[in-house]
C-alpha angles and dihedrals in degrees: 000000000000123000090252091052091049091051091049091049091052091046090050092049091049094047090045090052088064086069096058097082089051092049090048097049094044090049090048092053092047088053089055103269117147106191109123096019124107116247111278095012114132121185096209090052090049090051090050093049090050092053100253115168114271091243091062092048090049091050092051091049089051098051103269119112109201092207090058089049090049090049090053090047090052091052090049090053091049090049092049089054095055107028125075095247090064092061087077089064119078109255095232091060089058102033097058096057089038091055092049092045092049086071087071089078090063091043092051091048092052092045089053092050092050090048091050090050086057136228098226092267092286121124145098096273134050122247099264091062096063094065089051092052098042091045090053094049094046090043098049093041092049092045091051094045093048092045094048092048090049092050091049092052098051133066107286102202111131118248114245127205 
């Protein structure tokens, strides 16, 4: 591994670490935890009202938050782009979802700006949850963008065993 690849790997790990509080809190909520949620707010009910597929509502009601699963999947794609095991996977299978996921960095930044502008203190979550969410979006998006860029810049021949 070159020095540049090692730096990228560390940067991807650091950016990905920003997602861990989000994954933890969303998993906690799916398991029935209430800390950070406004009184009477229910995630599965919110998914239902917003037209989420019944399967996602069912998962939420049974302790699995699909956004936490997607966050983990994004981190797995970023890891596959920078770590040796991922060289066995054709680049195009990783770069397409990485490119789409990289947009999360912009989404997280915009979410942070809206949160800083304020919403009058009203909303379904308490103030400490917003930094966890925006950090996760920026972290996952940045990790995917850096990992994809790194994979595009290096030799893309698959590793054989």
